[in-house]
Backbone as a chain_set.jsonl record, in Angstrom:
{"seq": "MRLAAGILEDAGRMIGFKSPIGRATIDKYTEDIAVEGQHFQKELGFVPQYDLNAGWREVLFEEDDRRRTTDD", "coords": {"N": [[-18.372, -14.918, -3.294], [-19.738, -12.847, -4.597], [-21.55, -14.285, -6.102], [-23.095, -15.552, -4.096], [-24.184, -13.276, -2.863], [-25.683, -12.326, -4.989], [-27.56, -14.385, -5.33], [-28.961, -14.234, -2.901], [-29.906, -11.63, -3.166], [-31.573, -11.83, -5.455], [-33.399, -13.828, -4.604], [-34.519, -12.572, -2.385], [-35.751, -10.397, -3.624], [-37.836, -11.695, -4.924], [-39.541, -12.322, -2.847], [-40.148, -9.923, -1.822], [-38.248, -8.709, -0.208], [-35.583, -6.57, 0.52], [-32.295, -7.05, 0.119], [-29.593, -6.201, 2.261], [-27.014, -6.404, 1.389], [-25.778, -6.649, -1.754], [-24.989, -7.457, -5.197], [-23.827, -5.069, -6.158], [-22.746, -3.948, -3.845], [-20.788, -5.843, -3.122], [-19.198, -5.657, -5.426], [-18.277, -3.014, -5.137], [-16.755, -3.148, -2.775], [-14.723, -4.84, -3.563], [-13.377, -3.741, -5.677], [-10.561, -2.626, -7.621], [-8.301, -0.159, -6.621], [-6.23, 2.561, -7.188], [-4.143, 4.876, -5.713], [-2.487, 8.017, -5.261], [0.068, 8.341, -2.998], [1.452, 10.487, -1.938], [0.099, 12.785, -0.994], [-1.149, 11.868, 1.363], [1.125, 11.198, 2.806], [2.308, 13.697, 3.137], [0.279, 15.178, 4.496], [-0.053, 13.687, 6.872], [2.474, 13.371, 7.778], [3.74, 11.025, 7.341], [6.263, 8.675, 6.751], [7.187, 6.24, 4.67], [8.768, 3.094, 5.341], [9.721, 1.534, 3.316], [10.006, 1.671, -0.238], [7.773, 0.827, -2.937], [9.004, -1.081, -4.706], [11.226, -1.993, -3.174], [9.901, -3.094, -1.005], [8.453, -5.233, -2.195], [10.629, -6.739, -3.138], [11.802, -7.549, -0.704], [9.732, -9.108, 0.402], [9.556, -11.157, -1.523], [12.158, -12.253, -1.407], [12.182, -13.158, 1.256], [10.166, -15.095, 1.11], [11.352, -16.851, -0.7], [13.593, -17.653, 0.8], [12.231, -18.899, 2.914], [11.033, -21.04, 1.606], [13.301, -22.491, 0.833], [14.323, -23.303, 3.304], [12.295, -24.957, 4.252], [12.19, -26.922, 2.345], [14.491, -28.356, 2.613]], "CA": [[-19.103, -13.933, -2.535], [-20.669, -12.133, -5.462], [-22.607, -15.233, -6.461], [-23.98, -15.702, -2.938], [-24.915, -12.018, -2.711], [-26.658, -12.278, -6.076], [-28.641, -15.335, -5.043], [-29.769, -13.63, -1.838], [-30.559, -10.447, -3.727], [-32.664, -12.281, -6.334], [-34.412, -14.522, -3.802], [-35.186, -11.556, -1.584], [-36.615, -9.611, -4.503], [-39.034, -12.484, -5.226], [-40.458, -12.327, -1.708], [-40.353, -8.546, -1.391], [-37.23, -8.329, 0.768], [-34.41, -5.938, -0.081], [-31.073, -7.487, 0.788], [-28.692, -5.089, 2.556], [-25.773, -6.61, 0.639], [-26.055, -7.205, -3.069], [-23.867, -7.496, -6.131], [-23.174, -3.754, -6.229], [-21.949, -3.78, -2.626], [-19.611, -6.702, -3.262], [-18.351, -5.05, -6.462], [-17.649, -1.819, -4.596], [-15.734, -3.519, -1.791], [-13.645, -5.637, -4.156], [-12.784, -3.085, -6.836], [-9.17, -2.201, -7.523], [-8.141, 1.286, -6.513], [-4.852, 3.044, -7.109], [-4.114, 6.263, -5.261], [-1.176, 8.627, -5.067], [0.264, 8.398, -1.56], [2.203, 11.655, -1.477], [-0.772, 13.669, -0.236], [-1.284, 11.277, 2.692], [2.414, 11.31, 3.48], [2.509, 15.109, 3.495], [-0.716, 15.562, 5.501], [0.115, 12.96, 8.13], [3.886, 13.289, 8.143], [4.096, 9.607, 7.259], [7.405, 8.35, 5.903], [7.224, 4.776, 4.576], [10.084, 2.481, 5.521], [10.115, 0.91, 2.056], [9.237, 2.025, -1.427], [7.064, -0.355, -3.423], [9.937, -2.087, -5.232], [12.002, -2.58, -2.073], [8.985, -3.929, -0.229], [8.211, -6.486, -2.917], [11.871, -7.529, -3.139], [11.955, -8.187, 0.607], [8.717, -10.166, 0.518], [9.919, -12.286, -2.39], [13.353, -12.899, -0.869], [11.798, -13.895, 2.458], [9.431, -16.287, 0.671], [12.337, -17.749, -1.292], [14.347, -18.217, 1.918], [11.33, -19.794, 3.652], [10.875, -22.276, 0.812], [14.546, -23.245, 0.88], [14.504, -23.945, 4.613], [11.303, -26.016, 4.44], [12.433, -27.979, 1.37], [15.7, -29.105, 2.976]], "C": [[-20.155, -13.25, -3.405], [-21.842, -13.029, -5.854], [-23.608, -15.373, -5.316], [-24.81, -14.438, -2.728], [-25.995, -11.898, -3.775], [-27.837, -13.194, -5.835], [-29.557, -14.762, -3.961], [-30.547, -12.421, -2.344], [-31.768, -10.849, -4.58], [-33.78, -12.966, -5.55], [-35.194, -13.522, -2.959], [-36.15, -10.723, -2.401], [-37.917, -10.355, -4.794], [-40.041, -12.474, -4.074], [-40.66, -10.925, -1.118], [-39.388, -8.057, -0.328], [-36.051, -7.704, 0.046], [-33.18, -6.316, 0.735], [-30.161, -6.293, 1.059], [-27.358, -5.194, 1.823], [-26.124, -7.298, -0.667], [-24.812, -7.2, -3.933], [-23.1, -6.178, -6.144], [-22.29, -3.507, -5.008], [-20.668, -4.59, -2.706], [-18.659, -6.116, -4.293], [-17.603, -3.846, -5.916], [-16.528, -2.171, -3.635], [-14.559, -4.288, -2.383], [-12.999, -4.985, -5.367], [-11.33, -2.707, -6.566], [-9.114, -0.681, -7.508], [-6.658, 1.603, -6.429], [-4.9, 4.515, -6.722], [-2.669, 6.735, -5.147], [-0.993, 8.84, -3.571], [0.951, 9.643, -1.045], [1.353, 12.607, -0.645], [-0.923, 13.163, 1.201], [0.013, 11.432, 3.482], [2.646, 12.738, 3.963], [1.565, 15.519, 4.626], [-0.432, 14.947, 6.87], [1.559, 12.91, 8.613], [4.403, 11.862, 8.109], [5.268, 9.42, 6.307], [7.492, 6.828, 5.834], [8.647, 4.252, 4.734], [10.623, 1.908, 4.22], [9.367, 1.575, 0.915], [8.642, 0.721, -1.963], [8.013, -1.448, -3.913], [10.732, -2.765, -4.126], [11.124, -3.494, -1.223], [8.719, -5.261, -0.898], [9.454, -7.356, -2.943], [12.034, -8.257, -1.805], [10.961, -9.329, 0.791], [9.123, -11.386, -0.302], [11.159, -13.009, -1.889], [13.03, -13.689, 0.389], [11.054, -15.169, 2.101], [10.385, -17.317, 0.085], [13.161, -18.424, -0.194], [13.503, -19.23, 2.697], [11.18, -21.115, 2.909], [12.133, -23.12, 0.876], [14.703, -23.959, 2.216], [13.48, -25.049, 4.842], [11.516, -27.164, 3.474], [13.629, -28.837, 1.74], [15.432, -30.229, 3.925]], "O": [[-21.309, -13.095, -3.004], [-22.985, -12.576, -5.926], [-24.818, -15.321, -5.532], [-26.006, -14.52, -2.447], [-27.097, -11.424, -3.496], [-28.981, -12.828, -6.103], [-30.781, -14.8, -4.091], [-31.708, -12.221, -1.985], [-32.851, -10.279, -4.444], [-34.961, -12.719, -5.795], [-36.414, -13.632, -2.841], [-37.237, -10.38, -1.935], [-38.976, -9.737, -4.901], [-41.245, -12.601, -4.295], [-41.263, -10.765, -0.057], [-39.68, -7.093, 0.38], [-35.569, -8.256, -0.942], [-33.052, -5.94, 1.9], [-29.971, -5.455, 0.178], [-26.655, -4.197, 1.655], [-26.694, -8.389, -0.68], [-23.707, -6.963, -3.444], [-21.869, -6.171, -6.142], [-21.212, -2.926, -5.125], [-19.588, -4.087, -2.395], [-17.449, -6.079, -4.07], [-16.418, -3.673, -6.2], [-15.461, -1.557, -3.676], [-13.504, -4.376, -1.755], [-12.159, -5.602, -6.023], [-10.931, -2.498, -5.42], [-9.794, -0.011, -8.284], [-5.923, 0.969, -5.672], [-5.617, 5.303, -7.338], [-1.753, 5.935, -4.959], [-1.84, 9.471, -2.939], [1.03, 9.844, 0.167], [1.85, 13.181, 0.324], [-0.833, 13.945, 2.147], [-0.001, 11.755, 4.67], [3.126, 12.953, 5.077], [1.994, 16.134, 5.602], [-0.559, 15.612, 7.898], [1.833, 12.461, 9.726], [5.387, 11.532, 8.771], [5.266, 9.944, 5.193], [7.832, 6.185, 6.828], [9.608, 4.894, 4.309], [11.836, 1.806, 4.036], [8.222, 1.996, 1.08], [8.98, -0.362, -1.485], [7.839, -2.617, -3.569], [10.894, -3.985, -4.141], [11.57, -4.551, -0.776], [8.754, -6.305, -0.247], [9.361, -8.574, -2.79], [12.365, -9.443, -1.778], [11.322, -10.398, 1.284], [9.041, -12.517, 0.177], [11.221, -14.237, -1.934], [13.554, -14.788, 0.573], [11.279, -16.213, 2.714], [10.248, -18.514, 0.339], [13.4, -19.63, -0.25], [13.997, -20.286, 3.09], [11.2, -22.183, 3.52], [12.047, -24.345, 0.964], [15.167, -25.099, 2.259], [13.771, -26.0, 5.566], [11.071, -28.28, 3.745], [13.767, -29.946, 1.225], [16.357, -30.942, 4.315]]}, "num_chains": 1, "name": "protein.A"}
């Protein structure tokens, strides 16, 4: 995506066109962000069903079970 945006950005610049999506836009939309969720939970009254570790364990166990049933 970033490569394609860069090519369009550079080609557009050569002909005097400003691309609405460039490298900076792609970088912004794909950056990693970590936030503390307690504020959101308090403001919205949201109570997650799983904490992060429990959620990952369930995902991994389900994937492991899925692989076992398809490999048999």
